[in-house]
C-alpha positions in Angstrom: 53.5 -270.4 204.1 53.9 -267.0 202.4 51.6 -264.2 203.6 49.5 -261.8 201.8 47.7 -258.9 203.4 44.7 -259.8 200.7 44.3 -263.1 202.4 42.8 -261.8 205.6 40.2 -260.9 204.0 39.1 -264.5 202.9 35.7 -265.7 204.1 36.1 -268.7 207.0 36.1 -272.4 205.0 32.3 -273.5 205.2 32.2 -277.6 205.9 29.2 -279.7 204.4 25.9 -279.1 206.1 26.0 -282.7 206.5 28.5 -282.9 209.3 27.7 -281.1 212.8 30.0 -278.4 213.8 30.6 -279.9 216.9 30.3 -283.9 216.2 32.9 -286.3 217.9 34.9 -289.0 216.5 36.2 -292.0 217.9 38.9 -294.2 216.7 41.0 -297.4 218.3 43.9 -299.5 217.3 42.2 -303.2 216.3 43.6 -306.7 215.8 43.6 -307.0 220.1 40.8 -307.7 222.0 41.7 -305.7 224.9 44.7 -304.3 226.8 45.9 -307.3 228.4 46.2 -309.1 225.2 48.0 -306.2 223.5 50.7 -305.9 226.3 51.3 -309.7 225.9 51.9 -309.3 222.2 55.1 -306.9 222.8 55.9 -306.6 219.0 53.0 -304.9 217.9 52.4 -303.2 221.4 51.8 -299.2 220.3 52.1 -297.4 223.8 55.8 -297.1 223.7 56.0 -294.5 226.4 56.5 -295.1 229.6 53.9 -292.7 230.9 50.9 -294.6 229.8 47.5 -296.0 231.3 46.0 -299.2 230.1 42.9 -298.6 231.7 40.7 -299.6 228.9 41.3 -301.6 225.7 41.6 -298.1 224.0 45.4 -296.9 223.9 45.4 -293.2 225.2 47.9 -291.0 226.9 48.2 -290.3 230.5 45.3 -287.7 231.2 47.8 -285.8 233.6 50.7 -285.6 230.7 50.3 -283.4 227.6 52.3 -286.2 225.5 52.0 -288.6 222.7 52.0 -292.0 223.7 52.8 -293.9 220.2 56.5 -292.6 220.3 59.4 -292.9 222.3 59.9 -290.4 225.0 56.5 -289.0 223.7 55.0 -288.2 227.4 57.4 -285.6 229.1 57.1 -285.0 232.4 54.5 -282.1 233.6 55.8 -278.4 233.3 54.0 -275.4 234.6 52.2 -273.3 232.1 54.4 -270.1 231.1 53.9 -266.8 232.8 51.4 -264.6 230.7 53.4 -262.3 227.7 52.8 -258.6 227.2 50.5 -257.7 224.3 51.8 -257.7 220.9 52.3 -254.4 219.1 49.3 -253.3 216.8 50.0 -254.5 213.2 51.8 -252.4 210.9 50.0 -249.8 208.6 49.8 -250.6 205.1 49.8 -247.6 202.9 51.8 -244.9 201.5 50.3 -241.5 200.1 53.4 -241.4 197.5 55.7 -244.3 196.1 59.1 -244.9 197.7 62.2 -243.9 195.7 63.4 -247.6 194.7 59.9 -248.6 194.2 59.9 -251.6 191.8 58.0 -250.6 188.9 57.3 -254.0 187.2 57.2 -257.5 187.7 58.0 -259.8 184.7 56.6 -257.9 181.6 53.6 -256.4 183.5 53.8 -252.4 184.6 53.3 -251.9 188.3 51.8 -248.4 188.4 51.7 -246.5 191.8 49.3 -246.8 194.0 50.1 -250.5 193.6 53.1 -251.9 194.9 55.0 -255.1 195.8 56.9 -253.8 199.2 55.6 -252.6 202.4 55.3 -248.8 201.7 55.2 -248.6 198.1 51.7 -249.3 197.8 48.6 -246.7 198.6 46.9 -249.4 200.9 46.4 -252.8 201.9 44.4 -254.3 199.1 46.7 -252.5 196.5 49.4 -255.1 197.3 50.3 -257.5 194.8 52.9 -260.3 194.9 55.9 -260.7 192.2 56.4 -264.6 192.5 59.0 -266.6 190.7 57.4 -268.6 187.6 58.3 -270.9 185.2 59.9 -268.3 182.5 59.3 -264.8 183.9 58.2 -263.3 187.3 54.3 -263.6 187.9 52.2 -260.7 189.5 49.7 -262.2 192.0 46.6 -260.6 193.3 45.6 -263.9 195.6 47.5 -267.5 195.7 45.0 -268.2 192.8 44.6 -264.9 190.9 47.7 -263.6 188.3 47.4 -260.1 187.3 47.7 -259.7 183.7 47.3 -256.2 183.3 46.7 -253.0 185.3 44.8 -250.0 184.1 44.7 -246.6 185.9 42.6 -244.8 183.7 39.8 -247.5 183.2 40.1 -248.4 186.8 40.4 -252.2 186.3 42.7 -255.2 187.0 43.1 -258.0 184.0 43.5 -261.5 185.9 43.4 -264.9 184.8 42.5 -268.1 187.5 45.0 -270.5 188.0 42.7 -272.6 189.8 38.8 -273.1 190.5 37.1 -269.7 192.1 37.8 -269.7 196.1 35.0 -267.2 196.9 37.2 -264.7 197.0 34.4 -262.5 194.7 31.6 -264.9 195.3 28.2 -262.6 195.8 28.4 -259.1 194.2 27.5 -257.4 197.6 30.7 -258.5 198.8 31.5 -256.0 201.7 35.1 -257.3 202.6 37.4 -255.3 200.5 37.1 -252.9 197.5 37.3 -255.3 194.5 34.2 -256.6 192.8 33.9 -258.7 189.7 32.9 -256.5 186.6 30.8 -258.6 184.1 32.4 -261.6 184.1 36.0 -263.3 185.0 39.3 -261.9 184.3 38.1 -258.2 185.0 38.4 -256.7 188.5 36.9 -253.2 189.1 39.0 -251.6 192.5 39.2 -248.3 194.3 41.9 -246.6 196.0 40.1 -245.9 199.3 36.5 -246.5 200.9 35.7 -243.2 201.0 33.2 -240.9 198.6 34.5 -238.4 196.6 32.7 -235.5 198.4 34.6 -237.0 201.6 37.9 -237.5 200.5 38.4 -234.2 199.3 37.6 -232.7 202.4 40.9 -234.3 203.9 43.6 -233.0 202.0 46.3 -235.3 203.9 45.0 -238.0 202.9 43.2 -237.7 199.4 45.0 -239.5 196.6 44.5 -237.7 193.5 47.6 -235.5 193.6 48.0 -234.6 190.5 46.5 -231.1 189.6 45.0 -232.1 186.3 43.2 -235.2 187.9 39.6 -235.7 189.1 38.0 -238.1 191.5 35.4 -240.7 190.6 33.3 -242.6 192.7 33.3 -246.5 192.3 30.1 -248.8 192.8 29.3 -252.5 192.5 27.9 -253.4 189.1 25.5 -255.8 190.5 24.0 -254.2 193.4 25.1 -250.4 193.0 26.7 -250.2 196.1 29.2 -247.7 196.7 32.6 -249.1 197.4 35.1 -245.8 197.4 36.4 -243.7 194.7 39.6 -243.6 192.4 41.3 -240.8 190.7 41.5 -240.3 186.6 43.8 -237.7 184.6 41.6 -234.9 183.5 40.4 -234.7 179.9 43.0 -233.9 177.4 45.5 -235.2 179.9 47.0 -238.6 180.4 49.3 -240.4 182.9 49.1 -241.2 186.7 46.9 -238.8 188.9 48.0 -240.6 192.5 51.7 -238.8 192.2 52.4 -235.1 191.5 52.1 -233.7 188.2 51.7 -237.1 186.7 49.1 -235.9 184.7 50.6 -234.5 181.4 49.1 -233.1 178.2 48.1 -235.5 175.8 49.3 -235.4 172.0 45.7 -236.4 170.3 47.6 -235.6 166.9 49.6 -238.8 167.5 46.5 -240.8 168.1 44.5 -240.3 164.9 42.6 -243.8 165.8 41.5 -242.2 169.1 40.8 -238.7 168.0 39.8 -238.4 164.8 40.1 -235.2 162.7 38.9 -234.7 159.0 42.1 -232.2 158.2 45.1 -230.7 159.9 45.3 -231.5 163.7 47.0 -228.8 166.1 47.9 -230.0 169.8 47.0 -227.6 172.4 47.5 -227.9 176.0 44.7 -229.7 177.4 42.5 -230.3 173.8 43.5 -230.3 170.1 41.8 -228.2 167.2 41.2 -229.6 163.5 41.6 -227.3 160.8 40.3 -228.1 157.3 42.5 -228.7 154.7 40.8 -226.0 152.4 40.6 -223.3 154.6 44.5 -224.1 155.8 45.2 -224.2 152.5 43.7 -220.8 151.4 45.1 -219.4 154.5 48.6 -220.9 154.1 48.3 -219.8 150.3 47.0 -216.0 151.4 49.5 -215.9 154.0 52.5 -217.2 152.2 52.0 -215.1 149.6 51.2 -212.0 151.5 54.9 -213.2 153.4 56.7 -213.6 150.1 55.3 -210.0 148.8 56.0 -208.3 151.8 59.7 -209.7 151.5 59.8 -209.3 148.2 58.8 -205.4 148.4 61.2 -205.3 151.4 64.3 -206.6 149.3 63.3 -204.5 146.3 63.4 -201.5 148.5 66.6 -202.4 149.7 68.3 -203.8 146.4 67.2 -200.4 145.1 69.0 -198.4 148.0 71.9 -200.3 147.6 72.1 -200.1 143.9 71.7 -196.1 144.2 74.6 -195.8 146.7 76.7 -198.3 144.4 75.9 -196.0 141.5 76.4 -192.8 143.2 79.7 -193.9 144.4 80.5 -195.3 140.9 79.1 -192.1 139.2 81.3 -190.0 142.0 84.4 -192.0 140.6 84.0 -191.2 136.9 83.6 -187.5 137.7 86.7 -187.4 139.4 88.6 -189.5 136.7 87.3 -187.6 133.8 88.4 -184.4 135.4 85.4 -182.9 136.2 86.8 -180.7 139.1 89.1 -179.3 136.4 86.4 -178.7 134.1 84.4 -176.8 136.8 87.3 -174.8 137.4 87.3 -174.0 133.4 84.1 -172.8 133.1 83.4 -170.9 136.1 87.1 -169.0 135.1 85.2 -167.7 131.9 82.1 -165.8 132.5 81.0 -166.2 128.6 81.4 -170.2 128.9 79.6 -170.5 132.1 76.2 -168.8 130.4 76.0 -171.5 127.8 78.1 -174.5 128.9 76.4 -176.8 131.8 77.7 -179.8 133.1 74.7 -182.2 133.0 74.2 -185.0 135.6 73.8 -188.5 134.6 70.2 -188.6 135.5 69.4 -185.8 133.3 70.8 -187.5 130.3 69.2 -190.8 131.3 65.8 -188.7 131.6 66.3 -186.7 128.4 66.6 -189.7 126.1 64.7 -192.4 128.3 67.4 -194.5 129.5 69.4 -194.3 125.9 66.5 -195.9 124.3 67.4 -197.6 121.0 64.7 -195.5 119.2 66.2 -192.5 120.1 69.4 -193.2 118.1 69.9 -190.7 115.3 73.4 -191.3 114.3 76.4 -193.7 114.6 80.1 -193.0 114.0 83.4 -194.0 114.3 83.6 -191.9 117.7 80.3 -193.0 119.1 76.7 -193.1 118.8 74.4 -190.0 118.6 70.9 -189.9 120.7 68.1 -187.4 120.1 67.2 -186.1 123.9 64.7 -183.5 125.1 66.1 -181.5 128.1 63.9 -180.3 131.2 63.9 -176.9 129.9 62.0 -178.4 126.6 65.4 -177.8 124.3 65.9 -180.6 121.9 69.3 -181.7 122.0 71.6 -184.3 120.3 73.9 -186.0 123.1 76.9 -187.8 121.7 77.9 -191.2 123.6 81.6 -191.6 122.8 82.7 -195.3 122.2 85.7 -194.8 124.2 88.2 -192.0 125.9 91.8 -193.2 126.5 93.0 -192.2 130.0 95.9 -190.5 128.5 93.4 -187.7 126.3 91.0 -187.3 129.0 92.4 -184.0 130.3 92.9 -182.8 126.4 89.1 -183.8 125.9 88.2 -181.4 129.0 90.4 -178.5 127.4 88.7 -179.2 124.1 85.1 -178.7 125.8 86.1 -175.7 127.7 87.4 -174.2 124.0 84.3 -175.2 122.2 82.0 -173.9 125.1 83.2 -170.3 123.5 82.4 -171.1 119.8 79.7 -168.9 119.0 79.3 -169.4 115.2 76.2 -169.8 113.1 77.6 -172.7 110.9 79.1 -174.5 114.2 76.8 -176.9 116.0 76.8 -175.5 119.7 78.2 -177.3 122.4 75.4 -177.1 125.4 77.4 -179.1 127.5 78.9 -182.6 128.7 78.3 -185.2 131.3 81.3 -186.6 133.1 79.5 -189.2 135.4 79.5 -191.7 132.9 82.2 -194.0 132.1 83.1 -192.3 128.8 82.0 -188.1 128.9 79.0 -187.6 127.3 78.8 -184.3 124.8 75.3 -182.3 124.5 74.7 -180.4 121.3 72.0 -178.7 119.8 69.9 -180.7 117.6 69.7 -180.2 113.6 67.0 -182.0 112.6 67.2 -182.0 108.7 69.8 -184.8 108.5 73.2 -184.3 107.0 75.3 -183.3 103.6 76.0 -186.9 102.7 72.0 -187.5 102.8 71.5 -184.6 100.6 73.9 -185.7 97.9 73.9 -189.4 97.7 70.7 -190.7 98.9 67.7 -191.2 97.4 64.7 -188.8 97.7 62.2 -191.6 96.7 61.7 -189.8 93.5 62.5 -191.7 89.9 63.5 -188.3 88.3 66.9 -187.6 87.7 68.3 -191.0 89.2 66.0 -190.7 92.3 67.9 -188.2 94.2 66.9 -184.7 95.2 67.6 -181.9 92.7 69.7 -179.0 94.0 70.8 -175.7 92.5 74.2 -174.5 91.9 73.2 -171.2 94.6 72.7 -173.9 97.1 75.6 -175.6 96.5 77.7 -172.7 96.5 76.1 -171.2 99.8 76.7 -174.5 101.4 80.5 -174.5 100.4 80.4 -171.0 101.7 79.2 -171.9 105.4 81.0 -174.9 105.7 84.4 -172.6 104.8 83.4 -169.9 107.1 82.9 -172.5 110.1 86.5 -173.7 109.3 88.0 -170.6 108.4 86.5 -169.6 112.3 87.6 -172.7 114.0 91.2 -172.2 112.4 92.0 -168.5 113.0 89.4 -167.0 114.8 89.3 -169.1 118.1 91.8 -168.2 120.9 93.4 -171.6 120.3 93.5 -173.2 116.6 90.9 -176.2 116.5 91.7 -178.6 113.7 88.8 -180.8 112.9 90.9 -183.7 111.4 87.3 -185.6 110.2 85.8 -182.8 107.6 83.3 -184.9 105.6 79.9 -184.8 104.4 79.0 -186.9 107.3 79.9 -184.3 109.9 77.9 -181.8 107.9 74.6 -181.1 109.4 71.5 -179.2 107.9 69.0 -177.7 109.4 65.3 -177.2 108.0 66.3 -174.3 106.1 69.6 -176.2 104.8 71.7 -174.3 106.8 75.1 -176.0 107.1 76.7 -176.8 110.4 79.9 -178.3 111.1 79.7 -181.2 114.0 81.2 -184.1 115.2 84.8 -182.4 117.3 85.8 -185.9 118.5 88.7 -186.1 116.4 89.5 -182.3 116.8 93.2 -181.1 118.1 94.4 -177.7 119.3 97.2 -176.2 118.3 98.5 -173.2 120.4 99.6 -170.1 118.3 103.4 -170.7 118.6 103.2 -174.2 116.6 102.3 -175.1 113.0 101.8 -178.6 113.6 101.1 -181.3 115.4 102.5 -185.2 115.6 99.9 -187.5 116.1 98.5 -191.3 115.1 96.9 -190.7 111.7 92.9 -190.6 112.1 90.1 -190.0 109.3 87.9 -191.2 106.9 89.6 -192.8 103.7 88.6 -190.6 100.9 88.9 -187.5 102.6 92.2 -188.4 104.5 95.1 -185.9 103.6 97.8 -188.0 101.9 101.0 -185.8 103.3 99.3 -186.3 106.9 98.8 -189.9 106.0 102.4 -190.2 105.5 104.0 -188.4 107.8 101.6 -188.1 110.5 102.1 -184.4 110.9 98.6 -182.5 111.3 98.0 -178.9 110.4 94.8 -177.0 109.1 95.9 -177.8 105.5 94.8 -181.2 106.2 91.2 -179.9 106.8 91.4 -177.8 103.8 92.4 -181.2 101.5 89.1 -182.6 103.2 87.1 -179.5 102.0 88.3 -179.8 98.8 86.6 -183.1 98.6 83.6 -181.9 99.7 83.6 -179.2 96.9 84.3 -182.1 94.5 81.1 -184.0 96.1 79.3 -180.9 95.4 80.4 -180.4 91.6 79.9 -183.9 90.6 77.4 -185.4 93.0 79.8 -188.6 93.6 80.8 -190.2 96.5 84.5 -189.8 97.8 85.1 -193.7 96.9 84.2 -194.6 93.3 84.4 -197.4 90.9 86.8 -196.8 87.8 86.1 -198.0 84.4 88.3 -201.1 85.2 86.0 -201.6 88.0 88.3 -201.1 90.9 87.9 -198.7 93.6 89.5 -195.3 93.4 89.4 -191.6 95.7 87.0 -189.4 94.0 89.9 -186.9 94.6 92.3 -188.6 92.4 89.9 -189.2 89.5 89.0 -185.3 89.6 92.7 -184.3 89.6 93.2 -186.4 86.2 90.5 -185.3 85.3 91.3 -181.5 85.3 94.9 -182.5 84.2 93.5 -184.2 80.9 91.0 -181.4 80.5 88.3 -184.0 80.4 84.9 -182.4 79.0 82.4 -181.5 81.7 80.0 -183.8 80.8 81.9 -186.8 82.3 82.7 -185.1 85.9 80.1 -182.5 86.5 76.5 -183.6 88.1 73.8 -183.4 85.3 71.5 -181.1 87.1 74.6 -178.5 87.1 74.9 -178.9 83.4 70.9 -178.4 83.0 70.8 -175.2 85.2 69.9 -172.0 82.9 72.1 -168.8 82.9 74.7 -170.7 84.9 78.2 -169.4 83.3 80.9 -172.0 82.7 83.3 -169.9 83.9 81.9 -169.7 87.3 81.5 -173.5 87.4 85.5 -173.6 86.1 86.4 -171.3 89.0 85.0 -173.5 91.6 86.6 -176.4 90.1 90.1 -174.6 89.9 89.7 -173.7 93.8 88.9 -177.7 94.6 92.1 -178.6 92.6 94.2 -176.2 94.7 92.9 -177.5 97.8 93.7 -181.2 96.6 97.2 -180.1 95.9 99.1 -183.1 97.3 101.7 -180.6 98.7 100.3 -178.7 101.6 102.4 -175.3 100.3 100.2 -175.5 97.3 96.4 -175.3 99.3 95.1 -172.0 100.2 94.0 -171.4 103.9 90.5 -172.0 104.8 90.1 -168.0 105.3 91.1 -167.8 101.7 88.8 -170.4 100.3 86.0 -168.8 102.0 87.0 -165.4 100.7 87.2 -166.2 96.8 83.6 -168.4 97.2 82.1 -165.4 98.6 83.3 -163.1 95.6 81.8 -166.0 93.3 78.8 -165.9 94.7 77.7 -162.4 92.5 76.6 -160.9 95.7 75.4 -157.4 96.0 77.8 -154.9 97.5 76.8 -151.7 99.6 77.1 -148.5 98.0 77.3 -145.1 99.9 74.7 -143.6 97.9 72.2 -145.9 99.2 72.2 -147.8 95.9 73.0 -151.3 95.2 74.9 -153.0 92.4 75.8 -156.4 91.6 79.6 -157.1 91.6 80.9 -158.4 88.2 82.3 -161.6 88.2 85.4 -162.0 88.7 88.0 -163.7 85.9 89.7 -166.7 87.1 92.7 -165.3 85.1 93.6 -162.1 86.4 90.8 -160.6 88.9 90.6 -163.5 91.2 92.9 -163.5 93.9 96.0 -165.8 93.1 97.8 -168.1 95.9 100.9 -167.1 96.9 103.9 -169.5 97.5 103.3 -169.9 101.0 99.4 -169.9 100.5 99.3 -166.4 101.8 96.7 -163.8 100.5 97.8 -161.8 97.7 94.7 -159.0 97.4 94.8 -155.4 96.4 93.4 -152.9 99.2 90.1 -152.8 97.5 89.5 -156.0 97.0 90.8 -156.5 101.0 88.1 -154.0 102.0 85.2 -155.5 100.1 85.6 -159.3 100.8 85.8 -158.0 104.2 82.2 -156.5 104.1 80.9 -160.0 102.9 82.2 -162.3 105.8 79.7 -163.0 108.2 80.1 -161.5 112.1 
């Protein structure tokens, strides 16, 4: 028979009331009237043991023996009673304050949490012992021989059981005091306690107090029917779950993982021992504001870092360009010349960007073959023209720097003033004075908006002659007055700027070259504008000052005819204006076919004076360089043709007579040298601008 400590709590079995507690039942063997007759019938005689008394009809064992008379040798000889034995040790204590290390945790598919157990030393009290018995399929967990446990709940303090047979009275009566179990409500649910003590008394004995977990609490257990106190049990505090009967058995409950039990109409946030619920609207606004602020902050940080990184990269790049463009060399050249350092400056790229609003396209005032010109305003309120070159070949950088140094020394009223340059960009930038009234090309060939006279602005002969003299004076200065001869190499109407008073200024020295005094020419790649290009330079590649003279001759023809350098002839073919003019001069075509109509209609104009300018233009356009005059000769002859007043010693002024082209006008020698008399040389020298 299997022993359960819980069986000791059962009540004694009760007999029916109709049976006396001390009643006596007598019995006998029938079929024989007395012992004598029974002995005679040996076949059916039941007293087979030798030590049997037959004093009555009833068969019984001898009173002096403790035996069974109905079996062979069932009545042994008398033996004296055994000596008294020492008392048995006290029964083992059932219970443990904590589970063993190898405590079984399940029986079949039923979990067995401490304080329950199936072995001695693995349960907290004797009444919490459960038996794991073999079953038909899986082992079953028994509370008693008739009760099978189907589930154990520590939180609710109940056992779920099922009865295997009729109730045996173990839970009969709600006031049972034999154990800590009581029936709650109906069969199948048993309420239990871990100890019989009340919570207030149990907490005083720390060695026997069963609620060991730090986040647990004690709960008194009472009988549901009588409300009689049965003991106490333990439970994890609110917000915790687990086993309160073992140390640190109660852990934090993640309420967010149990939405059916912990309702949250929003976003759930688990906390230690509790949880919070945030509204989705507030959360959305908070997340939006937080995210927006974080993104904005990160964007600002990224922008600052990127800006600083770009500045550092740009500084290094500008420094590299400055060295590549020979900025150190130019600084030395400018600092060594006091006259140049006063008016010439090396600008930074920041100054140029600020002056042109970062080279805005609305600031563009002109485009040419050598670059783009922007209008800019410097910090000292000077209006300047900033020329950004298209490209500069590395092999020409040194020559470019030398040209800048030379041009910075030029101080002529008819040459655009160079204020300085910027070498921090990939291509150097040149800073000139700004001339606001357009170019000579605009004045001669573009419509003024009026329909009279072909829609172009009227231009008097005096103004044409003055412009020609100013251009010739500037070119003569470049060729001879500077320390090194400067060849412009791209003289044309588009490179002659006009001020508000129509004063001519030669500009655009992007194609210019320097010729030392001991050289007569340079051999370079042909560069210039068709219509103005010297034919001999075009065929030979040899450049000298007479190439600029040829280009000036084309400008003179434009002033005389007011036609563009490339025209269409009678057959509709493209033809150089210079070729047409030379043909007309050789064929002695009438002036009406070649000259501008405004010149022909001007009153008081001498035809001989116009013819002298035409002959001068013809000499400048000579296909042989040796037959062309120098720019100084051209300037002197134009000055004499103006008829300006010559100062007299007595203080009177007299208009000089108009020279005749056939005799009094200076003629050009075989090699282009001047042939003046001493008096003419003195008079002409007084009229040259200083």
